[in-house]
N, C-alpha and C positions, 0 to 999 in steps of 0.2 A: 099189476100191469102184465099183460101176456105179450111175450116177445118171441118171435120166430127168428132164430139165428141161422144164417146160411153161410157156409164156409167151404173152402177147398180142402185144406189140411186140418185134421182134427185127430186127437189121440185115438188109437195108439200110433198114428203117424208121427213122424219126427219133424223138427224144424221150427223156425220162428213163428210161422203162421199157426201151427198146432198149439204152441205155447200161448200165443195171443188169444186164440179162440177159446181155449180151455180156461184161461184166466178170466175172460169176460163172462163166460157162462157161469163160472163158479161165483164170482163177485156179484153179478146181477141177481142170481138166485139167493145169495146171502142177504141182499137188500129187500127181498120179498117178491121179486118178479117170478112169474111162472114162465119157464123156459122150455122151448122145443128146439132141437138142433137138427138141421139137415146138412149132410156133408157129402162131397164127391168121393166115390170109391174108385180111384184111378189105378188100381193095381197093388201088388204086394210091396210093402216096405218093412224094414226092421221094426219090431214092435217097441213102443215106448211105454209111457204110463197109461194107466186106465183113467178115462175121463171122469170128472165129477158127475157130469150129466150125460147119460147115454144118448147117442145120436142115431138117426136113421141114415144109413149109408146107401147111396144110389150109384149104380153103374153109370159111367160117363164116357162117351165117345167124343173126344175133343175135336174141334174143327171150326172153321169160320161160321158155319150155320148151326152146327150141332150144339155148340155151347149155349147160345140163348134159347134154342128150342128145348133142349133137355131141361134147362133151368126153369123155363116157363111151365112145363108140364108138372115138374116137381112142386114148384111154388104154388101154382093154382090149386093143386090138390090139398096141400098142407094148409093154405089159407082158408079154404072152404071147410076143412075139418077142425082146425085149431082156433080159427077166428082171432088172430093176434091183433093187439092194439097197434103194433108196429113191427116191421121187419128190419133186422139188422144184418146186412151182408158184409162179410169181412174181406171181400175182394169184389171189384166190379166185374171181373171177367166171368162171363156166363150169367151170373145173377143180376148184374146191373141192367142190361137191356131188357131182361124179362120183367124186372120190377118196374121199369119205366112204362112198359106196356100195361102191366097190371094196375098201375096207379091211374093211368088214363081211362081204363075200363071200369075199375071198381073202387077207385079212390084209396087204395092201400097206401099208408104212409111208410116211408122207409128211409134209413140212413145207410151210408156207405163208409166203410173204413178204407184207408189208402196207405200204402206202405212205401213203395219206391220202384222196384223193378217192373211191376205190372203197370206203372204209369209211364215210365220212360221208354220201355221196350216197344209198346204198340204205337208210339208216336210216328214211327217211320212207315206204318201201314195206314193208308187212307181209310180202309174199311174199319180196322180196329180203332183208329182215332175217332171216327164218326160214332161208333158204338160207345166208346168211352165217354165222349162229350155228352151224348144224349143221356147216358146213365147218371152222370154227375149233375146235369142241368135239372133233371126231374127229382133228384133226391131232396128230402126235407132238410137234411144236414149231412155234412161230410166230416169225418174224423181222421185227418192225416196223422201219422205217427211222428211227424217232425215238421218244422218250418220249411225244411228243404223240400219235402214232398208237397207241402201246401203250395209252395211257389210254382211247382210244375202243374198243379191243378189250376191255379189262377191263370196260367198261360193258355189254358183251354177256353178262357173267357168266363170262368165261374167267379161270381162275386165273392168278395171277402166275407160278407155278412153270413154266408151260408157255410162257411168253413170254420171249424173249431178244432184247433190242434190239440190232440190228446196223446202225449208221448207215451211210449211203452213203459211198463213198470216191472217190478220184481216181486217175487213171492218171498217175503222175509221170514216166513215159517220154514222155508226150505234152505234158503241161502243166507248164511251167517258165518262169522268167523269162528273157527274151531280148530282143534289139533288135526294134523295130517293123519290119514288112515295108513297105519303101518302095514296092513296087508297089501294095500295098493302100492306102497313104496317098494315092497319086496317083489310084487308081481311085475313091476315095470323096471326094476333095477335102479332105483333112485336113491339108494342109501348114500349118505354123506355127499350129496350133490346139491348144487343150485339148479333150479328147474324153471324153464320157460314153458308155458302151456298155452295152447290155442284150442278152443272148443268150437266146433262147427263142421259143416259139410266140406268135403275136400274139393272145393270149386275154385276156379281161377281168381275170382274177385276177393277171396279171403287173404291172398298174399303169403301163403305158407312158404313159397319159394324165396321170398325176400328174407324171411327169418333164417332159413337154411343158409343162404349166402352170407348173412350177418354172422351166423354161428361159425362159419368157416374163417372169417376174419378174426374172431375171438378165440380160436381154438388153442393157440399157444398161451395166451394170457389167462384163459379160464379152461384148463383141461378137464375140470370136473363139472362143467356146465352142460346140462342136457336139455333137450327140447322134446316135450311130449305133445305130439299131434293127436288130439283127442277127437274121435269121431271117425267115420269111414264111409258114411252113406252120402249119396248125392242123387238128386232127382235125375240128373243127366250130366254128362261130361265130367265124370270123376277124374281128378288129377292124381290119384294115388300112384299109378305106375310112373308117371312123369316125376313126381316128387321122390319116389324111391330111387329112380335113376339119378336124379340130381344129388341125393344124399351119397350114393355110391361114388359118383364122379368127384365129389369134394371130400371123400374119405371121412365121412361123418357117421358111418353105420353104428359106431359105438356110442354116439351122442344123441342120435335122433330116434325116438321111439314112436311107432304108429300103434295106437291103442286098439284099433279096430272098433267094432260096435261097442258102445257104452250104454248100459241100461239107464233108464231115467232115474232109478233109485240111487245109482252111484254118482250121478252127475255132480251134485254139490261137493262130494269128496274129491272128484277129479279137479275141480277148480282149486281146492285147498292144497293140492299137491304142488301148485305153482308158487314160486317166489315172485314171479312176474307173469301177469297175463299179457299176451302180446297178440295183436291181430292187425297186421299192416295191410288193410284192405285197399283196393283200387277201384276206380270207376271205369266201367266199360260200356259207355252209352250206346255204342253201335250194336251191342248185344242186349242192351237194356239191363245190364248187371250193375247193381249198385246197392250199397248198404243204406237202406232208408233210415235206419236208426241204429240197430245193433243191440239186441236184448242181452247178448252175452257179456257186453261191457258192464251192464248194470249187475248182472249175476256175479261177475268177478268182483266188482266193487263191494257188494254186500258181503262177500266172503273175506273182505279185507285184503285183497290182492292189488298191489300197485299195477298200473296199466301202461302199456305202450301202444299207441294207436296212430292212425293217419286221419287227416281231414278228408274223408271220402264220404260223399253223400251227407247223411244226417248224423254222422258219428259225433260231431262236436256238441250235439244235444244229449248224447248218452254219457259223456264224460265231462270233467271239468279240468281246469289247469292245476287244481290242487291234488287230484288223484290220478292224473295221467300225464305222461310226456308225449308230445305230438311230434311225429317225424314225417317228412315228405313221403308220398307213396313211391314205390319202386326205387328205394334208395337204401341198399344194404349197408353202406358206410355210415349214414346217419342213424340207421337202426342199431348198428353195432355200437356206436357212440352212446346212444340212449341206454342200451343194456349195461354198458360199462359204467355209466354215471350212477345208475341205481345200485348195481352190485357193489360199488365202492363206497356207498354212503348209506349205512344202515339207518341213521337217523332220518334221512330223507324218505327212505322206504317206509319207515314206521309212521311218519307224518302223513304220507300219501295213503297208507292203509287206513288210518283213522278218518281222513277226509273222505275216502271212498265209502266207508261204512255210513257216515253221516249223509252223504249224497244219496245212497241207496234208501235210507230211511225216509228221505223226502220224496222218493219216487216209488212207493209201494203200489202194487196193483189196486189195493183197497182204496187208497186216496184218489187215484186216477179215475177209477170207475164210479166211485161215489159221486164225484163231480159230474160225470157224464150222465149218470142216472137222472139227475135233475133236468138235464137237457132233454132226455128222452121223454120224461113226464110232461114237459112243456109241449113237445110235439104232439 
């Protein structure tokens, strides 16, 4: 089967979408599909991993009309040259309207992935809502990454029969329990400390500020507790300056470490530095900011790290009650209590670690995409 994959972010770009697209292309190729990838080149970003399958990158001028026009030109040329059996777009934005037109004109079959923010954000714009609805209505199948995201698609009037929830997965060849990297411990000054770690872009919806405020509450009780904020990039609206100011205000400069850019090669070891993985995300529907699933929760689980999370968006599908403690969003006191519960109970942490590893084994990218491949063949 020949599959043309169209995406926004693709390695060496960073972020959940790039991880998602790279995993799908790798696994589909491993199942015997012939893959061609087209991706938007929307400017310089810190470089991550090298992709398994090379992509064609296209310059992209975003805008109300530019998105579908750019996508249409790219897809029309690639479909004519590659002659795919099916097109898989990993976001509806840009690609979706173009594919709907191409389907009506030349019968191309296509599926759309759906994540979260790109579904909720455009709902407030009549133009984008119209384009989104037409994109999903014409798709042969829709793959939301969570039931949370699926529900928002159904609210557009899309029938349940055409929706197949395929939650995100984890690469078990990269993420697994192992010893802490001593070089990184020394680099970040984490010797003889308990460590909280968050991995992700420094954006408002990740809730770093809540963890910092919780750490201030725990400072006297746990003077050797440190918080590693891993990452530093953001597509826009980076919160790094605000977070640094908050750290200084709460006199936590000796306990909060900003890692800056982390190479993809080191990312599994960054997770393993943590005694607790913590990401207290929040929903910001007015801006369309939400965690549609949260791949980082699965990556942390695979590394055997107990988790503290909030029920934001689709995160309840990324963790279980056995490997995570759930706290309310924007609640530093409850967050501090959860941290204290774990740090004071090694047996509980060990049990959560084991449960997380087992949960991750049930959610490998290989198992997720193998099931999806059968659906693509039927289409």
